[in-house]
N, C-alpha and C positions, 0 to 999 in steps of 0.2 A: 625739274629745275633744282630741287633741293640737293640731289646727289652731286651736282656740279660744284656747289659751294663747299660741301664737306670734303670733296676730293681735293679742291684747291687748298683748303685749310690744312688738310693732311700733308699735301706736298710741300707747303710752305714750312710746316713744322719739321718735317723730315730734312728739308734743306737747311734750316736753322740748326738742327741737331748735328748734321754732318759738318757744318761750318764750325760749330763749337768744338766738336771732336778734333777737327783738323788744327784749330788754334791751340787747344790743350796739348796735342801731340807735338807740335812745333815748340811750344813753351817747355815741355818736359825735356825734349832733346837738347835745347839750348841750355837748360839747367843741369845737364849731365845725367839725367835720368832716362830710363827706357821710354820710348814714345808710346809703346803699347799700353803702358800703365794709364794712359789718358782714357781708355775705353772700358776699364774695369771699374764698376760703379763705386764701391766704398774705398777700394785701394787708391783711386786717384786723389781722393781727399787726403788720405794719409801721406801720399807722396808730396802733395802740395804743402802740407804742414811741414814736412822735412825740408822742402826747398826754402820756405820762409823762416825756418829756424824755430818753429814752435814744437812742443812735445805732442806725441800722438794722442794723448788723452784729451786734447782740445777738440778732437772729433766728437767726444761725448757732449761737450758744451754746445756743439752745433745741433744736437738733437733736442735741446731744451728751448721751448718757445720763448720769445722775447730776447733771451740771452743770445740766441743764434744771430740776431741782427747785430749786436755789439761785437761778437766774435767775428762775424763775416766782415764787418767794417775794419776791424783790426787786421784781419788777414789781407784785405785789399790794400791797406796802408803798408803793411810789411812787404807785400808783393810789388808795390810801386817803388819801393826803395831798392 
């Protein structure tokens, strides 16, 4: 029985990941960036920073604990504009 629960959990996580990749792909295309950039792990954050008009070095701020919450919130605000 335990194998069924872990398989279901894995499938739901893969489905959520695929949905997120599709959303980012569409967003990047609408922003005039290549859609494939959404699936490249670090590059997608740098492209997102370009789209919202922030410098690339903000990526380094996302690596600092606690600071990343503030920077992520600011990125979400810029993205909503």
